[in-house]
N, C-alpha and C positions, 0 to 999 in steps of 0.2 A: 652463378648468378640466378639462373632459372630455378634451381633447386632451393636456394634460399627464399625466393619468392613463393615457391610452392609450399614450404614449410610454414612461411608467414600466413598464407592463405589457409592452410590446414589448421594451424594453432587458432586463427581467428574464427573459422568455422566450428571448430571443436568448442571453443568458449562460448560462442552464441548458442550452440546446441544445448550444452550442459547448463547454461543460464535459463533457457527456455524450459528445460525438463525440471529444473529446481522451482521455477515459479508455478509449473503445472502441478507438481507434488505438493507445494505449499498451499495452494488453493484448495486442492482436494482435501488435505489434511484438515485445514480450518473449517471446511464445510462439514466434514464428518464430525468434528469436534463440537461445532455449533449445533448439528442435529442431535447429537447424543446429549447435550446439556438441555436442549430444548425438551426432550422427553422427561428428563429428570425433573424438570420445573413443573410440568404438567401432572406428574403422578406422585404418590407417596403422602406422608403425613403434612398437613397444612394447618395454619391456624384458621379459625372460624372466619376472621375478617377477609383473609385471602379468598376463601371459597365464595363468600357472599359478594366480594368485589367482582369476581368473574361473572356474576349475573346469570348464573344457570339455575334450572330448577334443582332445588335441594330437598332432601328428605332426611328424617332422623330415624334412627333404629329404636328399638325397644330398649330397655334397661339392661345393662350387663354388669353384673355384680362383682365378679371375680376379676382381679387384675391379671392373673395368668392367662385366663381365656381371652381377655382383651389384648394380650400380647401376641397370642396365636392368631387372633383375628386380624391384627394390624400387619403381622408378617405376611399372611396370605393376601391381603389387599394390596401390599406394596409389591408382592410377586406379580399380581395381576395387572399392575399399573394403573390403579385407581386413586384419584384424588380424594382424600377424605380428612376429616378433622375429628378429634376426640374432645367431647365436652364432659366435664365432671359435674355432676349434680350435687345439690346441698346434702343429701342423704348418703353420699359416698359412692353411688352408683354412676356409670358412664354411659353416654349416648354417643353414637357415631353418626356424624353429618357427612352425607355423600351425595352425588349427583343422581337424579332420578334415572338416568340412563343406564347407570351401573347397578341398579336394584337387584338384579338376579345374581350378579356376582358377589354382592355383599351378602345376601341371604345364603349363598352357597358357602362362603367363608365361615359365616356364623354357624351353620349347620356342621361343618367339618370340625370346628372347634369344640362343638358340644358332643359329637359323635366320637371324637378321640378318646374320651373316657370310657365310652361303652365297649370299645373294642377290646376283647381279651388279649392279654400279652402272654405268650408262652415264655417262661423263663429259659435263659440259655442253658441252664444245667439239664433241664428236662430234654431240650433238643439234642444236646450232646450225648446224654444217657441214651435216648432212643436210637441215636446214630450208632453208638458203640454196640447196642444190642443187635442191631441189623448186620453189622459187620461180622460179630461173633456167630450169628446163626446162618452165616454165609448166604444171606439173601441179597446182599450187595457185595461187589468186589472191593470197592474202596469207599472211604467216608465221603458223605455228600458235602458239597460246599454251601456256604450260607446262603447263596442266591438260589440254590436249588431247593432248600427247605423252607425258604420265606422267613428266615431269621433277619433281624435287623442289624 
């Protein structure tokens, strides 16, 4: 009889404990989910109305003519977690609307997009040819990996 009562108490205690653990895990999961959604709402591409509705100091960039460059800039801004909007002008050029506090990051993203074209890219064939020549001349023991030679 005491054994049955002990099992009943144990079952009841275990059920209470696992119920409590489930509720704690559920609360922490919903908190993390809400926190991550909050960050997504604050950054990324927005409409002009949404940025104006938030009522913060806004700035416009200069004209950006190429759509490919605009895509690179938008990708960089999204990575940085900046809220921005793209406005198309009548002449086909684009302007980026952003918050004044993010001005340095926006100029950095624009400079990166323009500097990307200026960086010389060494073709993979040249890298492999140079690597093969070094192996043949016994200057190195084994071929270098792409991380060691700076290939993409």
